[in-house]
Legacy VTK file of the C-alpha trace (Angstrom):
# vtk DataFile Version 3.0
C-alpha trace
ASCII
DATASET POLYDATA
POINTS 744 float
10.564 50.201 -65.993
10.075 53.408 -66.263
6.429 53.225 -66.565
6.253 51.184 -63.589
8.679 53.665 -61.498
6.182 56.517 -62.606
3.211 54.660 -61.346
5.139 54.002 -58.091
6.167 57.551 -57.904
2.566 58.931 -58.324
1.086 56.254 -55.932
3.590 57.404 -52.993
2.871 61.078 -53.962
-1.127 60.558 -53.610
-0.697 58.253 -50.601
1.835 60.172 -48.957
0.387 59.703 -45.603
0.263 55.899 -45.769
3.876 56.049 -47.424
5.374 58.186 -44.236
3.384 55.896 -41.701
5.005 52.549 -43.541
8.450 54.117 -43.215
8.064 55.377 -39.505
6.750 51.628 -38.807
10.057 50.539 -41.090
12.376 52.869 -39.021
10.872 51.474 -35.441
11.291 47.778 -36.552
14.829 48.251 -37.322
15.748 50.290 -34.411
13.805 47.634 -31.917
15.859 44.726 -34.215
18.875 46.594 -33.360
18.091 46.986 -29.732
16.952 43.273 -29.154
19.578 41.492 -31.263
22.602 43.743 -32.073
24.036 46.898 -31.260
27.439 48.978 -31.587
28.722 46.949 -28.558
28.913 43.797 -30.769
31.116 44.869 -33.635
33.995 42.545 -34.164
37.022 43.852 -35.739
38.729 40.295 -36.067
40.200 39.375 -39.519
40.388 35.590 -40.585
40.287 33.608 -43.408
38.850 30.309 -42.585
40.801 27.242 -44.262
43.978 29.306 -44.455
46.924 28.076 -42.936
47.512 30.533 -40.326
43.923 30.297 -39.078
43.953 26.532 -39.176
46.832 26.975 -36.515
45.447 29.498 -34.543
42.170 27.199 -34.225
44.463 24.276 -32.992
46.139 26.667 -30.578
42.845 27.720 -29.200
42.478 24.196 -28.192
45.741 22.966 -27.387
47.341 26.155 -25.613
44.163 27.588 -23.958
46.340 30.588 -22.568
46.999 31.600 -26.034
43.361 31.750 -27.339
42.898 35.375 -25.892
44.629 38.579 -26.994
47.787 40.170 -25.442
49.022 43.514 -24.388
52.223 44.855 -23.774
53.677 47.327 -21.152
56.688 48.940 -22.636
59.043 50.451 -19.700
61.867 53.124 -20.789
64.263 54.396 -18.212
65.463 58.372 -18.425
68.568 58.968 -20.355
71.751 57.851 -18.461
69.733 55.111 -16.422
68.581 51.450 -16.844
65.281 49.601 -16.258
67.607 46.989 -14.121
68.420 49.843 -11.381
67.150 48.422 -8.008
64.492 51.179 -7.685
63.303 50.911 -11.050
63.152 47.027 -10.852
61.149 47.411 -7.798
58.618 49.630 -9.779
58.037 47.562 -12.388
57.501 44.371 -10.255
54.651 46.282 -8.331
53.312 47.517 -11.613
53.147 43.975 -12.646
51.873 42.890 -9.702
48.923 45.202 -10.433
48.746 44.244 -13.578
48.236 40.855 -13.052
45.175 41.373 -10.801
43.530 43.789 -13.297
40.270 42.453 -15.075
40.242 39.689 -17.523
44.261 39.069 -17.160
45.373 35.836 -17.226
49.106 36.372 -16.776
51.511 39.416 -16.698
55.068 37.870 -18.139
58.244 40.086 -16.462
60.629 41.103 -18.849
63.435 39.111 -17.581
61.538 35.681 -18.244
60.257 36.882 -21.602
63.690 37.680 -22.464
62.684 41.272 -23.212
65.040 43.776 -22.096
66.990 45.806 -24.513
70.701 45.131 -25.132
71.497 48.949 -23.410
68.956 47.845 -20.658
67.092 51.049 -20.968
63.874 49.266 -22.315
61.833 46.311 -21.024
58.794 44.936 -22.344
56.021 43.044 -20.215
53.742 40.529 -21.727
50.182 40.464 -20.626
47.848 37.692 -21.474
44.279 37.934 -21.587
41.381 35.189 -21.396
39.690 36.549 -23.943
39.899 37.866 -27.712
40.426 41.443 -28.410
36.565 41.935 -29.156
35.543 40.406 -25.760
37.378 42.811 -23.498
35.370 44.652 -21.079
35.371 48.791 -21.538
37.422 49.124 -18.854
39.959 46.413 -19.008
42.733 48.114 -20.748
42.082 51.092 -18.992
42.598 49.145 -15.748
45.841 47.809 -17.023
47.310 51.326 -17.985
46.377 52.310 -14.437
48.325 49.415 -12.903
51.432 50.966 -14.357
51.326 53.973 -12.328
53.923 52.747 -9.499
56.414 52.674 -12.502
55.522 56.102 -13.659
55.871 57.301 -10.331
59.397 56.104 -9.981
60.209 58.041 -13.183
59.505 55.414 -16.043
58.143 56.170 -19.297
55.311 53.588 -19.692
53.383 52.824 -22.954
50.757 50.352 -23.382
50.924 48.442 -26.675
50.081 45.196 -28.158
47.478 43.555 -30.175
44.857 44.223 -27.666
45.054 47.914 -28.703
45.460 47.127 -32.174
42.755 46.683 -34.986
41.523 48.959 -37.635
38.008 49.674 -36.462
36.190 52.845 -36.362
33.216 54.649 -34.768
31.425 57.451 -36.366
32.279 60.769 -34.782
31.157 64.597 -34.703
33.633 65.293 -37.546
31.917 63.141 -39.883
29.015 65.593 -39.797
31.437 67.860 -42.019
30.291 66.202 -44.966
26.841 66.699 -44.296
27.354 70.309 -43.870
29.111 70.647 -46.901
26.395 68.626 -48.854
23.677 71.111 -47.445
25.671 74.146 -48.698
25.801 72.397 -52.126
22.594 71.632 -52.459
21.347 75.061 -51.339
23.710 76.828 -54.190
22.210 73.975 -56.585
18.660 74.719 -55.950
18.607 78.115 -54.614
15.951 77.225 -52.044
16.774 75.786 -48.467
13.162 73.633 -48.675
14.454 71.964 -51.676
18.038 71.401 -50.471
16.334 70.008 -47.264
14.389 67.091 -49.255
17.583 65.134 -50.449
19.085 65.391 -46.772
16.001 64.300 -45.205
15.292 61.229 -47.179
18.934 60.308 -47.244
19.226 60.408 -43.323
15.874 57.957 -43.010
17.737 55.691 -45.440
20.996 55.782 -43.503
19.140 55.238 -39.948
17.404 52.367 -41.762
20.474 50.749 -43.568
22.578 51.118 -40.380
20.166 49.896 -38.049
19.514 46.916 -40.096
23.528 46.213 -40.259
23.579 46.512 -36.446
20.705 44.334 -35.832
22.671 41.568 -37.872
25.512 41.731 -35.227
23.828 39.241 -33.202
24.120 36.466 -35.547
27.497 37.583 -37.604
30.404 39.317 -36.733
30.367 42.662 -38.297
33.312 44.906 -38.188
33.284 48.885 -37.056
34.925 49.342 -40.407
31.855 47.710 -42.303
29.240 49.654 -40.185
30.942 53.061 -40.645
31.537 52.250 -44.452
27.708 51.321 -44.622
27.170 54.838 -42.986
29.592 56.613 -45.387
28.158 55.088 -48.427
24.498 55.048 -47.551
24.805 58.796 -46.718
26.397 59.557 -50.009
24.101 57.821 -52.359
21.228 58.569 -50.571
21.792 62.513 -51.032
22.954 61.864 -54.595
20.052 59.595 -55.532
17.386 62.135 -53.762
19.225 64.963 -55.567
18.677 63.639 -59.024
14.960 62.970 -58.350
14.484 66.346 -56.810
16.231 68.310 -59.680
13.768 66.532 -62.428
10.899 67.110 -60.365
11.731 70.683 -59.752
12.584 71.109 -63.557
8.862 69.770 -64.324
7.423 72.252 -61.756
9.373 75.020 -63.407
7.630 74.185 -66.710
4.288 74.330 -65.085
3.576 70.633 -64.630
1.530 69.386 -61.890
3.073 68.580 -58.763
1.880 64.844 -58.870
2.631 64.138 -62.378
6.154 65.961 -62.082
6.751 63.566 -58.964
5.849 60.710 -61.068
7.747 61.751 -63.985
10.883 62.446 -62.103
10.484 58.881 -60.554
10.191 57.268 -63.986
12.899 59.069 -65.634
15.769 60.045 -62.756
14.145 57.162 -60.685
15.471 54.771 -63.483
18.663 55.728 -63.563
18.880 55.879 -59.724
17.665 51.904 -59.919
20.281 51.226 -62.246
23.210 53.072 -60.553
22.042 51.194 -57.370
21.391 48.092 -58.793
25.347 47.992 -59.770
26.554 49.153 -56.583
24.747 46.443 -54.921
25.881 43.703 -57.322
29.313 45.222 -56.905
29.536 45.195 -52.988
27.608 41.806 -53.041
30.323 40.233 -55.196
32.715 40.913 -52.545
31.440 37.726 -51.165
33.112 35.800 -54.211
36.365 36.712 -52.529
35.871 34.023 -49.824
36.992 36.300 -47.006
34.283 36.557 -44.276
34.992 39.852 -42.904
34.972 41.233 -46.556
31.710 39.376 -47.052
29.985 40.963 -44.128
31.625 44.442 -45.452
30.162 44.392 -48.750
26.939 43.166 -47.753
26.532 45.805 -45.044
27.238 48.575 -47.595
24.719 46.695 -50.094
22.074 46.884 -47.527
22.848 50.697 -47.318
22.398 51.374 -51.061
19.063 49.099 -50.810
17.686 51.313 -48.320
18.790 54.570 -49.958
17.280 53.441 -53.501
13.993 52.402 -51.582
13.655 55.734 -49.865
14.502 57.685 -53.060
11.758 55.922 -54.923
8.862 55.841 -52.333
9.492 58.152 -49.501
11.020 60.921 -51.150
7.963 61.282 -53.837
5.682 61.270 -50.396
7.711 64.107 -49.061
7.638 65.875 -52.337
3.544 65.645 -51.770
3.650 67.603 -48.822
5.802 70.432 -50.442
3.501 70.642 -53.428
3.771 73.753 -55.735
6.219 75.365 -53.220
9.099 73.447 -54.532
8.847 75.239 -57.984
11.477 77.843 -58.574
10.178 81.464 -57.729
9.127 83.317 -60.511
12.131 85.564 -61.378
14.697 83.766 -59.653
17.931 82.747 -61.324
16.786 79.025 -60.979
13.623 79.622 -62.665
15.488 81.693 -65.491
18.030 78.812 -65.621
14.960 76.260 -66.023
13.057 78.418 -68.667
16.417 78.978 -70.617
17.226 75.261 -70.532
13.734 74.320 -71.632
13.834 76.522 -74.518
17.515 75.615 -75.567
18.654 79.109 -75.984
22.332 79.666 -76.053
22.033 81.986 -72.854
21.299 78.643 -71.140
24.999 77.579 -71.048
26.252 76.750 -67.889
29.972 76.492 -66.255
29.603 72.548 -67.090
28.258 73.359 -70.469
31.166 75.477 -71.279
33.644 72.735 -69.909
32.289 70.204 -72.195
32.562 72.625 -75.142
36.059 73.120 -74.306
36.877 69.406 -74.077
35.050 68.749 -77.344
36.695 71.750 -79.411
39.882 69.655 -79.670
38.983 66.166 -78.918
41.873 64.459 -79.854
44.065 66.853 -77.450
41.787 66.437 -74.569
41.883 62.749 -74.974
45.727 62.732 -75.103
45.944 65.219 -71.969
43.606 63.243 -69.900
45.468 59.881 -70.531
48.979 61.565 -69.733
47.857 62.916 -66.562
45.926 59.983 -65.136
48.783 57.564 -66.587
51.316 59.865 -64.581
48.979 59.503 -61.427
48.568 55.880 -61.747
52.300 55.105 -62.136
53.140 54.206 -58.149
50.438 51.691 -58.234
52.973 49.623 -60.005
54.497 49.307 -56.123
51.347 48.852 -54.226
51.970 46.940 -51.035
49.021 45.467 -49.402
48.905 44.599 -45.406
46.554 44.651 -42.536
47.559 48.201 -40.987
48.993 47.338 -37.294
49.914 49.703 -34.392
52.719 51.260 -36.607
50.416 53.125 -38.443
48.285 54.118 -35.252
48.389 58.209 -34.805
51.475 59.434 -33.328
50.015 60.904 -30.174
48.577 57.237 -29.151
49.942 55.137 -26.519
50.068 51.986 -28.894
51.907 53.979 -31.549
54.650 55.208 -28.735
54.720 51.497 -28.060
55.683 50.463 -31.182
58.116 53.013 -32.155
60.211 51.948 -28.867
60.287 48.721 -29.400
61.159 49.097 -32.822
64.317 51.242 -31.893
65.214 48.830 -28.964
64.745 45.497 -30.450
64.522 45.624 -33.950
61.185 46.031 -36.317
60.484 42.465 -36.408
59.962 42.335 -32.637
56.756 44.213 -33.611
55.771 41.193 -35.667
56.887 37.980 -34.594
55.756 34.520 -35.980
54.324 31.948 -34.332
55.310 28.648 -35.829
53.030 25.621 -34.673
54.726 22.286 -34.258
52.548 18.893 -34.335
54.978 16.557 -32.605
52.251 13.789 -32.352
54.127 11.960 -35.093
57.623 12.005 -33.214
59.003 9.348 -30.719
60.625 12.440 -28.647
58.315 15.341 -29.095
60.472 18.036 -27.076
63.813 17.114 -29.383
61.734 17.452 -32.264
60.454 21.012 -31.349
64.089 21.646 -30.450
65.787 20.555 -33.521
62.805 22.683 -35.579
63.644 25.573 -33.568
67.338 25.196 -34.636
66.567 24.870 -38.219
64.658 28.060 -37.866
67.380 30.036 -36.526
69.645 29.054 -39.595
67.407 30.853 -41.825
68.201 34.118 -43.210
66.284 37.128 -41.963
65.396 35.608 -38.533
66.758 37.656 -35.704
65.814 35.254 -32.638
63.974 32.196 -32.152
62.326 31.284 -28.419
62.957 27.988 -27.098
59.785 25.659 -27.962
56.845 26.021 -25.411
54.946 22.597 -25.189
51.390 22.184 -24.259
49.962 20.185 -21.257
49.826 16.735 -23.079
53.340 17.585 -25.005
52.244 16.713 -28.388
52.216 20.077 -29.689
54.652 23.005 -29.206
54.961 26.721 -30.213
57.979 28.564 -31.180
58.274 31.963 -31.333
60.528 33.600 -34.440
61.363 37.113 -34.668
62.377 38.419 -38.378
64.736 40.941 -38.725
62.523 42.905 -41.001
59.119 44.772 -40.439
56.009 42.993 -40.395
54.728 44.793 -43.478
57.857 44.154 -45.558
58.380 41.807 -48.495
61.200 40.250 -46.838
58.906 38.942 -43.734
56.664 37.958 -46.389
59.493 35.862 -47.916
60.477 34.373 -44.940
56.870 32.884 -44.117
57.099 31.254 -47.541
60.343 29.663 -46.783
59.251 28.295 -43.381
56.412 26.806 -45.165
58.377 25.648 -48.004
60.734 24.017 -45.821
57.833 22.211 -43.846
58.275 18.635 -45.787
61.947 18.615 -44.978
61.528 19.196 -41.329
58.595 16.850 -41.086
60.808 14.042 -42.516
63.736 14.837 -40.391
62.148 15.222 -37.087
58.382 13.561 -37.636
56.793 16.542 -36.844
54.819 19.141 -39.320
54.700 22.652 -38.682
52.342 25.625 -39.425
53.154 29.390 -39.586
50.599 31.710 -37.879
50.309 34.837 -35.696
49.038 38.084 -36.565
51.947 38.837 -38.985
51.126 35.742 -40.791
47.272 36.180 -40.796
47.949 39.417 -42.513
50.329 38.167 -45.096
47.437 35.280 -45.879
44.701 38.037 -46.131
46.671 40.215 -48.682
47.975 36.931 -50.712
44.375 35.799 -51.338
42.894 39.415 -51.828
45.894 40.380 -54.277
45.137 37.014 -56.330
41.268 37.764 -56.252
41.864 41.344 -57.542
42.406 40.892 -61.177
39.262 38.339 -61.502
37.122 40.469 -59.420
38.371 43.694 -61.874
37.483 41.469 -64.765
34.136 40.859 -63.610
33.418 44.301 -62.577
34.456 45.498 -66.242
32.603 42.851 -67.734
29.338 43.775 -65.700
29.885 47.559 -66.960
30.185 46.587 -70.520
26.889 44.037 -70.345
24.921 46.729 -68.325
25.622 49.624 -70.590
25.298 47.954 -73.564
21.447 47.098 -72.579
20.965 50.412 -71.287
22.463 52.640 -74.353
22.236 49.891 -77.158
25.646 51.124 -78.326
29.060 49.100 -78.662
31.351 52.564 -77.987
29.686 53.603 -75.160
30.093 50.702 -73.079
33.995 50.202 -74.045
34.552 53.885 -73.270
33.050 53.599 -69.809
34.722 50.662 -68.888
38.328 51.965 -70.172
37.395 55.306 -68.323
36.566 52.931 -65.145
39.736 51.431 -65.400
41.867 54.837 -65.835
40.063 56.338 -62.705
40.822 53.237 -60.420
44.413 53.105 -61.603
45.057 56.832 -60.908
43.283 56.575 -57.443
45.536 53.546 -56.557
48.311 55.338 -57.902
47.639 58.596 -56.099
46.837 56.536 -52.803
50.227 54.759 -52.698
51.882 58.136 -53.290
50.074 59.576 -50.179
50.195 56.638 -47.568
52.633 54.170 -48.949
55.151 56.618 -49.989
54.537 59.488 -47.010
53.866 62.243 -49.523
51.571 65.289 -48.363
50.392 63.320 -45.151
49.783 66.463 -43.290
46.784 67.014 -45.328
45.091 64.101 -44.172
46.423 63.632 -40.764
48.790 60.604 -41.151
52.035 59.731 -39.519
54.631 58.059 -41.586
54.301 55.902 -44.512
52.278 52.863 -44.316
51.014 49.705 -46.520
47.672 49.857 -48.158
44.991 48.063 -46.102
44.559 44.519 -48.160
40.921 44.834 -48.801
41.006 48.782 -50.296
41.368 47.830 -53.783
38.757 45.720 -53.939
36.226 47.874 -51.513
37.153 50.861 -53.806
36.658 48.910 -57.140
33.223 47.753 -56.089
32.233 51.184 -54.710
33.210 53.493 -57.388
32.212 51.110 -60.330
28.492 51.731 -58.925
29.346 55.502 -58.686
31.017 55.574 -61.989
28.006 53.994 -63.626
25.608 56.351 -62.078
27.472 59.731 -63.389
27.865 57.591 -66.670
24.240 57.080 -66.681
22.906 60.684 -65.968
25.162 62.347 -68.312
24.900 60.203 -71.430
21.432 59.607 -70.996
20.805 63.189 -71.579
23.077 63.382 -74.797
21.519 59.934 -76.154
18.098 61.642 -75.498
18.925 64.674 -77.570
20.758 62.820 -80.169
17.771 60.718 -80.816
15.678 63.942 -81.658
18.142 65.686 -83.780
20.764 63.528 -84.873
23.341 65.921 -84.359
26.306 64.628 -82.526
28.350 67.512 -81.408
24.823 69.522 -80.795
23.439 66.717 -78.473
26.902 66.494 -76.326
26.373 70.153 -75.530
22.668 70.098 -74.749
23.159 66.934 -72.717
26.005 68.630 -70.689
23.807 71.696 -70.113
20.652 69.671 -68.905
23.034 67.176 -66.757
26.357 68.784 -65.902
25.134 70.889 -63.112
23.497 67.990 -61.331
26.410 65.750 -61.913
28.516 68.155 -60.335
26.567 68.745 -57.407
26.376 65.078 -56.824
30.078 64.631 -57.174
30.708 67.544 -54.889
28.662 65.854 -52.097
30.049 62.658 -52.522
33.566 63.950 -52.230
32.714 65.878 -49.131
31.002 62.979 -47.428
34.121 60.446 -48.090
36.642 63.484 -47.181
35.006 64.104 -43.989
36.249 60.527 -42.873
39.787 61.059 -44.026
40.761 62.240 -40.638
39.321 59.369 -38.794
41.581 57.930 -36.254
41.465 54.455 -38.307
44.109 54.114 -40.752
41.901 51.398 -42.517
38.770 53.649 -42.642
41.310 56.907 -43.488
42.695 55.280 -46.617
39.214 54.095 -48.048
37.618 57.619 -47.302
40.558 59.056 -49.107
40.572 56.668 -52.091
36.768 57.114 -52.605
36.697 60.995 -52.432
39.868 61.280 -54.773
38.472 58.312 -57.000
34.897 60.165 -57.267
36.598 63.409 -58.116
38.677 61.917 -60.818
35.896 59.753 -62.304
33.495 62.325 -62.390
35.372 65.436 -63.601
38.141 64.070 -65.492
36.344 60.842 -66.931
32.728 61.509 -67.501
32.785 65.471 -67.841
35.953 65.682 -69.932
37.196 62.265 -71.375
33.613 60.920 -72.238
32.185 63.841 -74.018
35.619 64.048 -75.835
35.414 60.530 -77.003
31.757 61.028 -78.088
33.070 64.075 -80.258
35.726 61.858 -81.968
33.225 58.662 -82.561
30.314 61.043 -83.410
27.411 59.202 -84.850
29.409 55.585 -84.428
29.134 56.640 -80.714
25.379 54.986 -80.841
25.774 52.126 -83.691
24.551 48.768 -82.631
24.469 45.832 -85.068
21.178 45.249 -85.915
20.771 41.712 -85.330
22.327 42.470 -81.695
19.654 45.470 -81.254
16.732 42.960 -81.889
18.061 40.583 -78.927
18.403 43.137 -76.264
15.827 43.988 -73.848
14.721 47.717 -74.187
15.180 48.962 -70.377
13.952 52.622 -71.281
16.197 53.946 -68.158
15.701 57.265 -69.870
11.893 57.382 -69.505
11.490 57.847 -73.391
7.834 56.349 -73.408
6.817 58.795 -70.660
8.193 61.770 -72.319
7.494 60.824 -76.075
4.074 58.836 -76.377
1.318 61.099 -77.675
-2.037 61.570 -75.534
-4.385 59.042 -76.985
-7.241 56.940 -75.658
-4.894 53.774 -75.922
-2.431 55.053 -73.590
-4.941 57.256 -71.209
-4.941 54.248 -69.189
-1.410 54.366 -68.254
-1.835 57.766 -66.874
1.301 58.953 -67.943
0.526 62.649 -68.875
-0.418 65.732 -66.902
-3.543 65.844 -64.957
-6.112 68.044 -66.848
-6.904 71.186 -65.125
-10.108 70.179 -63.652
-8.138 67.410 -61.862
-5.599 69.538 -60.392
-5.871 70.305 -56.752
LINES 1 745
744 0 1 2 3 4 5 6 7 8 9 10 11 12 13 14 15 16 17 18 19 20 21 22 23 24 25 26 27 28 29 30 31 32 33 34 35 36 37 38 39 40 41 42 43 44 45 46 47 48 49 50 51 52 53 54 55 56 57 58 59 60 61 62 63 64 65 66 67 68 69 70 71 72 73 74 75 76 77 78 79 80 81 82 83 84 85 86 87 88 89 90 91 92 93 94 95 96 97 98 99 100 101 102 103 104 105 106 107 108 109 110 111 112 113 114 115 116 117 118 119 120 121 122 123 124 125 126 127 128 129 130 131 132 133 134 135 136 137 138 139 140 141 142 143 144 145 146 147 148 149 150 151 152 153 154 155 156 157 158 159 160 161 162 163 164 165 166 167 168 169 170 171 172 173 174 175 176 177 178 179 180 181 182 183 184 185 186 187 188 189 190 191 192 193 194 195 196 197 198 199 200 201 202 203 204 205 206 207 208 209 210 211 212 213 214 215 216 217 218 219 220 221 222 223 224 225 226 227 228 229 230 231 232 233 234 235 236 237 238 239 240 241 242 243 244 245 246 247 248 249 250 251 252 253 254 255 256 257 258 259 260 261 262 263 264 265 266 267 268 269 270 271 272 273 274 275 276 277 278 279 280 281 282 283 284 285 286 287 288 289 290 291 292 293 294 295 296 297 298 299 300 301 302 303 304 305 306 307 308 309 310 311 312 313 314 315 316 317 318 319 320 321 322 323 324 325 326 327 328 329 330 331 332 333 334 335 336 337 338 339 340 341 342 343 344 345 346 347 348 349 350 351 352 353 354 355 356 357 358 359 360 361 362 363 364 365 366 367 368 369 370 371 372 373 374 375 376 377 378 379 380 381 382 383 384 385 386 387 388 389 390 391 392 393 394 395 396 397 398 399 400 401 402 403 404 405 406 407 408 409 410 411 412 413 414 415 416 417 418 419 420 421 422 423 424 425 426 427 428 429 430 431 432 433 434 435 436 437 438 439 440 441 442 443 444 445 446 447 448 449 450 451 452 453 454 455 456 457 458 459 460 461 462 463 464 465 466 467 468 469 470 471 472 473 474 475 476 477 478 479 480 481 482 483 484 485 486 487 488 489 490 491 492 493 494 495 496 497 498 499 500 501 502 503 504 505 506 507 508 509 510 511 512 513 514 515 516 517 518 519 520 521 522 523 524 525 526 527 528 529 530 531 532 533 534 535 536 537 538 539 540 541 542 543 544 545 546 547 548 549 550 551 552 553 554 555 556 557 558 559 560 561 562 563 564 565 566 567 568 569 570 571 572 573 574 575 576 577 578 579 580 581 582 583 584 585 586 587 588 589 590 591 592 593 594 595 596 597 598 599 600 601 602 603 604 605 606 607 608 609 610 611 612 613 614 615 616 617 618 619 620 621 622 623 624 625 626 627 628 629 630 631 632 633 634 635 636 637 638 639 640 641 642 643 644 645 646 647 648 649 650 651 652 653 654 655 656 657 658 659 660 661 662 663 664 665 666 667 668 669 670 671 672 673 674 675 676 677 678 679 680 681 682 683 684 685 686 687 688 689 690 691 692 693 694 695 696 697 698 699 700 701 702 703 704 705 706 707 708 709 710 711 712 713 714 715 716 717 718 719 720 721 722 723 724 725 726 727 728 729 730 731 732 733 734 735 736 737 738 739 740 741 742 743
């Protein structure tokens, strides 16, 4: 593979005008496809699980109760202290507001509080239900604004009015200006790493091209697939982070070759053949892990994984082709200037002098001085950080996790206080009465049985469809939508279905937003352990092939599990337990997004293997030459610690820039990824890994002879490129620096 990548890098360098032209054509085609077939306006933030009980019931409701097929909103009226919403002038103002609301765009019906039975016991709060003819993602841009404006008569009369409900819910997010913070930090890190603005601009430029190609490709698919805004932003976030990192690795190796007097074309080819091999490996692991989300069986998660995978594929393709072409235009100008700090650093590192020791190597020397102590300290620290993960609660964030300044959060909190927490997440029981001789009586009997269940606050009278063969019964729990008590109530109702069917002749199904969230969380929870096993097994297999060692894969897999556990524990501490929330702009405790664990596992797996390869490959390379284990660890850190540190800081800054997103889903994912990279890169790869290698010494690179003979040699490190002697037999491979007469 190294030889193939070497040739690809040199060809891209040599034919740089053609490569640039091809990439410009690719970008134009992707943008044209996005304009013709998709676009940001077609993203879909619905979360569904085809085949689940809640989704089956929703599909039936869409056919049997056309008015219930669309989304809904709430107008929450609150009277001033000492007054009630039933006072004459307030009641007239509410009626006027609802009359205007009924005429708002796409509204089917505006149900008054008295009819819906949604006036609080102290009569200070009233909630009007507004039904739409379309689902949330089909609402026109100004429909909700028009509904909010319709409430002006009530506001003029002195009532506080907040707009809430499912129509304002979701977890979608659109990229904003604050996301450029990560790019700005990346520029600073790159400039410090390279000591050159020209060199710093190379990874950024190539990464931006990959991001545009990847995101435009994702948006082009919105015409044929439901792609959520969270999937789109995740693709942007991952594409930008890995794009900069992959280019950083290649440019670093390229400049290192230039500093040693190498020809720019050969340096670009060698960088592609060595660092590029690790980029291919790292990118492949991320793509496989993200595409593996498809096996969970949830469409929106499949799309999210494939969108991220597409962005990573674009980043790898750009790094291996467009980047060498850009390096060709830079030529010798990328070489560290004579006398500069970068030049001295490269010369000292090449000479292997003690003065070349950098901060990364000094840290690794400290970690390996007493390796047992280092291992125990890391295990204790990460164990403490991971401990809260045992209380992990999964759910889909709702309006209760929206920012405190938003209307939907105010409406949610008002309803919670006035009516109880369960009112914000009612359950919908769909009764199929076709097998009953008296459908209405059967539905009423079911409603009566539901009232007797524990944790039920109220049960609304059954509402039959036009044909009289289906009924909808709304059940309001006493507990909040995201609690275990509500989940147990759903399970209880479903368990009692056979008994109710026997007694009434009518079958029932539980649905509604709360039930859908419970079903999503349940399926994802059951998939978490198998998915984790696949990820760990994959890491063992890949690293076994790459490093041809037993200890290295086992250490890498266990380190990955440690970093994942610590990341989940810290995420629970901040979001679910509500600690340090001012640092991330959150308001109050909230459950963890249902799909966060599998998404974070998939992404961090690829990034962990990325850093593992770049760090350990340098160590392995030195060990192969010297057979001195501890010396190899220190030398490997000397060559790789600086670039791994820069790459991790860039990753962290890009992910952290999304932590202050308005979307709770994206906020949680960004926090977990930023912290996960920080833990994995600095605590696992830069601390625990050297300590374990120092403990195992020669055994770290042992592999049974029979297994060594059967494993393919991928040459990720590019050993054939750097070790093969120049001879007539290998001259045709063009693996060596150009002769002076050929250099131009």
